[in-house]
C-alpha positions in Angstrom: 118.7 106.5 84.3 117.5 103.8 86.6 114.0 105.3 86.5 114.0 105.3 82.7 115.0 101.6 82.6 112.3 100.7 85.1 109.7 102.4 82.9 111.2 100.9 79.7 110.8 97.4 81.1 107.2 98.1 82.2 106.2 99.7 78.9 107.8 97.1 76.7 106.3 94.1 78.5 102.9 95.7 79.1 102.8 96.5 75.4 103.7 92.9 74.5 100.9 91.6 76.7 98.4 94.1 75.3 99.2 93.0 71.7 99.1 89.3 72.5 102.7 88.8 71.8 102.9 87.3 75.3 99.8 85.1 75.7 98.0 84.5 79.1 99.9 82.0 81.3 103.2 82.6 79.6 106.0 82.6 82.1 108.0 85.9 82.3 111.8 85.9 82.2 113.4 85.7 85.6 114.7 88.8 87.5 118.3 87.7 86.6 117.4 87.3 82.9 115.7 90.7 82.7 118.6 92.3 84.6 121.0 90.9 82.0 118.8 91.8 79.1 118.4 95.5 80.2 121.9 95.8 81.8 120.4 96.9 85.1 120.0 95.8 88.7 117.5 93.3 90.0 116.1 96.0 92.2 115.1 98.0 89.1 113.6 94.9 87.6 111.6 94.2 90.7 110.1 97.7 90.5 109.0 97.1 86.9 107.5 93.6 87.8 105.7 95.1 90.8 104.1 97.7 88.6 103.1 95.0 86.0 101.5 93.0 88.8 99.8 96.0 90.4 98.2 96.9 87.1 96.9 93.4 86.4 99.4 92.3 83.7 101.2 89.5 85.6 100.8 87.3 88.6 103.9 86.6 90.8 104.0 83.1 92.4 106.6 82.6 95.1 109.5 80.3 94.0 108.0 79.8 90.5 108.2 83.2 88.9 105.8 85.7 87.2 103.0 84.6 84.7 101.0 86.7 82.2 97.4 87.3 83.1 94.4 87.5 80.7 93.6 91.2 80.1 90.7 90.7 77.7 88.2 92.4 79.9 88.6 96.0 81.2 90.0 95.4 84.7 90.4 98.1 87.3 93.0 97.0 89.9 91.7 97.6 93.4 95.1 97.6 95.0 96.6 100.5 93.1 95.9 104.0 91.9 95.3 103.9 88.2 94.1 106.9 86.2 91.6 106.6 83.4 94.3 107.6 80.9 96.6 104.8 82.1 93.8 102.3 82.0 92.8 103.3 78.5 96.4 103.0 77.2 96.6 99.6 78.8 93.5 98.1 77.3 94.2 99.7 73.9 90.6 100.8 73.1 89.5 104.0 71.6 88.5 106.4 74.4 87.9 110.1 75.2 87.0 112.2 78.2 84.1 114.6 78.2 84.3 117.4 80.8 80.8 118.5 81.9 81.9 120.7 84.9 85.1 122.2 86.1 84.7 124.9 88.7 85.8 126.2 92.0 82.9 126.0 94.5 82.2 126.3 98.2 82.4 122.9 99.9 79.1 121.1 100.0 78.4 119.7 103.4 78.6 116.0 102.3 81.9 116.6 100.5 83.4 118.5 103.5 82.5 115.4 105.5 84.2 113.1 103.0 87.3 115.3 102.9 87.3 115.8 106.6 87.6 119.6 106.3 85.8 122.6 107.7 83.0 123.5 105.3 83.5 127.3 105.8 87.3 127.4 105.5 88.1 125.9 102.1 86.9 125.9 98.5 87.1 122.8 96.3 87.5 122.1 92.7 84.5 120.1 91.4 85.2 118.2 88.2 82.5 116.0 86.5 83.8 113.9 83.5 82.1 111.3 81.4 84.5 108.6 80.1 83.7 107.3 76.7 85.1 103.9 75.5 84.5 102.8 71.9 81.7 105.4 71.5 79.9 104.6 74.7 79.9 106.7 77.9 80.4 104.0 80.5 82.0 105.8 83.4 81.0 109.0 85.2 83.7 110.5 87.5 82.9 113.1 90.0 86.1 114.5 91.6 86.6 117.0 94.4 90.1 118.5 95.1 91.0 120.8 98.0 91.9 124.1 96.5 94.6 124.9 99.2 96.5 121.9 97.8 95.4 122.2 94.1 95.1 126.0 93.6 94.6 125.9 89.8 92.7 123.3 87.8 91.7 124.2 84.2 89.3 122.5 81.9 92.2 121.7 79.6 93.9 119.8 82.4 90.8 118.0 83.3 90.2 116.8 79.8 93.6 115.1 79.8 95.2 113.5 82.9 94.8 115.4 86.2 97.3 113.1 87.9 100.0 113.9 85.3 99.4 117.6 86.2 99.4 117.0 89.9 102.5 114.9 89.9 104.4 116.5 87.1 103.6 120.2 87.5 102.5 120.6 91.1 105.0 117.9 92.3 102.5 116.4 94.7 103.5 113.0 96.2 100.3 111.0 95.8 100.7 107.9 98.0 97.6 105.8 98.7 93.8 105.6 98.6 91.0 104.1 100.6 88.3 102.6 98.2 84.7 101.7 99.0 82.8 99.8 96.3 79.0 99.5 96.2 76.2 98.8 93.7 73.6 101.6 93.7 70.5 102.6 91.8 71.3 104.9 88.9 70.3 108.5 89.5 69.1 111.2 87.1 72.7 112.5 86.5 73.8 109.0 85.6 71.0 108.5 83.1 71.7 111.9 81.6 75.5 111.7 81.3 76.1 107.9 80.7 74.9 105.5 78.1 73.2 103.1 80.5 71.1 101.2 78.0 68.7 99.0 80.0 70.8 99.0 83.2 69.1 100.5 86.3 72.1 100.3 88.6 75.8 101.3 88.5 78.9 100.2 90.4 80.1 103.1 92.5 83.8 103.3 93.6 84.4 106.0 96.3 88.1 107.0 96.5 89.7 108.8 99.4 93.1 109.8 98.1 96.0 110.8 100.4 99.4 112.4 99.9 102.6 111.0 101.2 102.3 113.0 104.4 98.8 111.4 104.9 96.9 114.5 103.9 93.5 113.6 102.5 93.2 115.9 99.4 90.8 114.3 96.9 87.4 112.6 97.1 86.1 110.8 94.0 82.9 109.0 93.1 83.5 106.9 90.0 80.3 105.4 88.6 80.6 102.5 86.2 78.1 100.7 83.9 77.5 97.2 85.3 78.5 95.2 82.2 81.7 96.8 81.3 84.2 96.3 84.1 85.5 94.0 86.7 87.4 95.1 89.7 90.4 92.9 90.5 92.8 92.5 93.3 95.6 90.1 94.0 96.1 88.7 97.5 98.6 86.3 98.9 97.9 84.1 101.9 100.7 84.1 104.5 102.2 80.8 105.5 104.4 79.6 108.3 106.9 82.2 109.4 105.0 85.0 107.7 102.0 84.2 109.8 104.1 84.1 112.9 105.8 87.4 112.1 102.4 89.0 111.5 101.1 87.7 114.8 104.1 89.1 116.7 103.8 92.6 115.2 
């Protein structure tokens, strides 16, 4: 029940922010007010607020509260793991996924290096998907999953949300990712599978995704058209005792 309330708070407030019912810079209700409104604990409220902050809906300021952010542009939060389906639902724009490749293959040498596995002892699922937003193919995702961890991956699953399948059906505990962002010259595959218009370069986000037990099980290259996205993170500077505590660790 607690989990349902936590999701209810997140979904209701993210929806109100998306529709403009809560304008940018609006102060959110306090933890106590939300706890009373939903008849739940402050801990449950904190989880919902944390997810709203992680996904770029609100900004939490110590001793002042949480404030609504401007989500007019398509933001990809750098500090969290957000699927394309979750991002599309958040921005409220028409989108679809086009699966170009979904097959089990021997591990290419460069992918074996990225996944830190023996090239001759494992197969990987290779999934190539174009992401179309409002009629334009503006993202090209190239995913590789270890087959010893993800034994089955159908085209039907890949055309929806792979993470829903991994977490819901396979019960994998996906924990964290290392991300490397660069701007690179578009290659032939980019030009063929994306609507690049006059752009000659793409933003490439390389994701190394780990399970809760620290197993590296997925490597992804997510290639984005330059004009469509901004990648955001929220950082807090430590002060006073926080700095001292960090120094003593």
